[in-house]
Every structure is written in C-alpha cells, then in structure tokens.
C-alpha positions, 0 to 999 in steps of 0.5 A, spaced: 941 776 687 934 779 684 931 781 691 926 786 693 924 789 699 917 787 702 911 792 703 910 793 711 903 789 710 907 783 707 913 784 712 908 783 718 905 777 715 911 773 713 916 775 718 921 777 712 924 784 710 925 781 702 924 776 697 927 774 690 922 778 685 918 773 681 914 774 674 907 775 676 909 779 683 906 786 683 911 791 685 911 799 686 917 803 684 920 807 689 926 810 686 928 814 680 923 818 675 918 813 675 917 813 682 910 811 685 908 807 679 905 800 680 905 794 676 906 786 675 913 784 673 913 781 666 920 778 666 926 778 670 933 777 668 938 775 673 944 775 669 943 783 668 940 784 675 934 787 672 926 786 672 921 789 667 915 792 670 908 792 666 907 800 664 914 802 665 916 804 658 921 809 655 920 812 648 925 811 642 926 817 638 922 814 632 916 814 637 915 807 639 915 805 646 920 799 649 920 796 656 925 800 661 929 795 666 929 797 673 934 795 678 930 790 684 933 794 689 929 800 687 922 797 688 918 794 693 913 788 693 906 789 694 903 783 692 906 776 691 905 771 686 904 765 690 903 759 685 910 757 685 911 751 690 918 753 692 916 760 694 910 757 698 916 752 702 920 758 703 914 762 706 912 756 710 919 755 713 920 763 715 913 762 718 915 756 722 921 760 725 916 765 728 
C-alpha cells in the first residue's frame, strides 16, 4: 500500500521495480512543488497512505514549519535502510529468482 519505485541502480542490484517505503530509507521527490528534494523518511502512515520526508515542510500562517505529507507514488527510493530482517529476506528471495 505504501510502495515506491526504486532508482535505476537499485533496480539492477535487486531485480525489483518497487518496494514498500520504510522509516530510514532515503528518497527523492519526483513530482510536485518539492521535486528534486532528497531526504530520509521520518515516518510512514499506512492508514493515510502518506510518508514524511526530512526537510519537506510547509509554513503555517504564524510562521512555524510543519511536516508536509507526500504520497509514496511521488517519490523514488535512492537508498535502502536494510537493518530490518523482513526486508533482507524479501530482497534475498528476489535475488534467488534472478
């Protein structure tokens, strides 16, 4: 539900086009007004299908910055946070099929 495309380098390495976004991944915004911005995923909200990226903020009328949610289809994963055993297992299964 909260998957994003992989960069060309990661596609070649893992043989997959997309993966679910996890906290700690580094992503690049590909669409919208913040296009080109890269940052680490701070949190993922599967119920709302949104992710929060470090540095992607909006200014409120009182001048404070708030995190701006981004839809995962508008980002590309550039670096994976592989400390999660489940993710390593998924990537290992894909590598075996290759």
